[in-house]
C-alpha positions as CSV (number, residue, x, y, z in Angstrom):
1,M,0.0,0.0,0.0
2,T,1.1,3.5,-0.8
3,T,0.0,6.6,1.2
4,C,0.3,10.1,-0.1
5,V,0.6,13.0,2.5
6,V,0.0,16.4,0.9
7,A,1.8,19.2,2.7
8,L,5.0,18.4,4.6
9,G,4.9,21.0,7.3
10,K,4.8,20.7,11.1
11,I,1.9,18.0,11.0
12,G,2.3,16.5,7.6
13,L,5.9,15.6,7.7
14,P,5.8,13.9,11.2
15,L,2.6,12.0,10.1
16,A,4.4,10.8,6.8
17,V,7.5,9.7,8.7
18,Q,5.4,7.8,11.3
19,I,3.4,6.0,8.6
20,A,6.6,5.1,6.6
21,S,8.3,3.8,9.9
22,K,5.5,1.3,10.2
23,G,6.6,-0.2,6.9
24,E,4.3,1.5,4.5
25,N,5.4,3.3,1.3
26,V,4.8,7.0,1.5
27,V,5.0,9.8,-1.0
28,G,5.1,13.3,0.5
29,V,4.1,16.3,-1.5
30,D,4.9,19.9,-0.9
31,I,4.7,22.9,-3.1
32,N,8.1,24.2,-1.7
33,Q,10.8,22.5,-3.7
34,E,13.4,23.4,-1.0
35,V,11.3,21.3,1.5
36,V,11.0,18.4,-1.1
37,D,14.9,18.6,-1.7
38,L,15.7,18.6,2.0
39,V,13.4,15.8,2.8
40,N,14.7,13.6,0.0
41,A,18.2,14.2,1.4
42,G,16.9,13.1,4.7
43,I,17.3,16.4,6.3
44,E,14.6,17.8,8.6
45,P,13.5,21.2,7.0
46,F,12.3,22.6,10.2
47,P,14.3,21.4,13.3
48,G,12.7,20.9,16.6
49,E,10.5,17.9,16.5
50,T,11.9,15.2,18.9
51,D,13.6,12.3,16.9
52,L,12.2,13.5,13.6
53,A,15.6,14.1,12.0
54,K,16.7,10.6,12.8
55,R,13.4,9.0,11.9
56,L,13.2,10.9,8.6
57,K,16.7,9.8,7.7
58,D,15.9,6.3,8.5
59,V,12.8,6.0,6.4
60,I,14.5,7.7,3.5
61,E,17.5,5.4,3.6
62,A,15.0,2.4,3.9
63,G,13.3,3.6,0.7
64,K,10.0,3.9,2.4
65,F,9.5,7.7,2.0
66,E,10.1,10.0,-1.0
67,A,9.1,13.6,-1.5
68,T,7.9,15.4,-4.6
69,S,6.2,18.6,-5.7
70,D,4.0,16.8,-8.2
71,T,0.8,16.4,-6.5
72,R,-1.1,14.8,-9.4
73,A,1.6,12.1,-10.0
74,A,1.8,11.3,-6.2
75,V,-2.0,11.0,-5.8
76,S,-2.3,8.8,-8.8
77,K,0.0,6.2,-7.5
78,S,-1.3,6.1,-4.0
79,D,-4.0,4.0,-2.4
80,C,-4.6,6.5,0.4
81,V,-4.4,10.3,0.4
82,V,-4.1,12.5,3.5
83,I,-4.3,16.3,3.1
84,V,-2.7,18.4,5.8
85,V,-2.8,22.0,4.5
86,P,-3.5,25.0,6.6
87,V,-6.9,26.7,6.7
88,I,-6.3,30.3,7.6
89,V,-9.0,32.1,9.5
90,D,-9.3,35.9,9.2
91,S,-10.1,38.3,12.0
92,E,-13.9,37.9,11.3
93,A,-13.6,34.2,11.7
94,N,-14.0,33.5,7.9
95,P,-11.9,30.5,6.7
96,D,-9.8,30.6,3.6
97,F,-10.1,27.4,1.8
98,S,-7.7,28.2,-1.0
99,A,-5.0,25.8,0.2
100,I,-7.5,23.0,0.4
101,D,-8.8,23.9,-3.0
102,A,-5.2,23.9,-4.5
103,A,-4.4,20.6,-2.9
104,T,-7.6,18.9,-4.2
105,I,-7.6,19.9,-7.9
C-alpha cells in the first residue's frame, strides 16, 4: 500500500514519517521545492521535533519515503491520500479554503 501525504509541514511531515516507519510506502508532497529537496536528502526542513531528524533519515534510507512537488503524480500512484494543508481564518472568523482547493484539484 502507498500513502500520499499532501503538505510536509509541522503536521504532515511527522505524520508521513510515522506511517513510513510502520513499513508503508509514503509519497510526501509539498509546493516548496526546497522542502522536497531537504526531505529527499533525509534532512529535517524545520528542526525541533523530537527524533524527527533521525526517523526521517531512517525512512528515506530504507526507501519507504520520498517527497515530490508533483501532487497529481503522487496521488495517482497512491492507495490513500491524507491532506494536511493549513486553513487560515481571518479576523472575522472566515476560513480561507484556497490551500485545500489547490491541494484537491
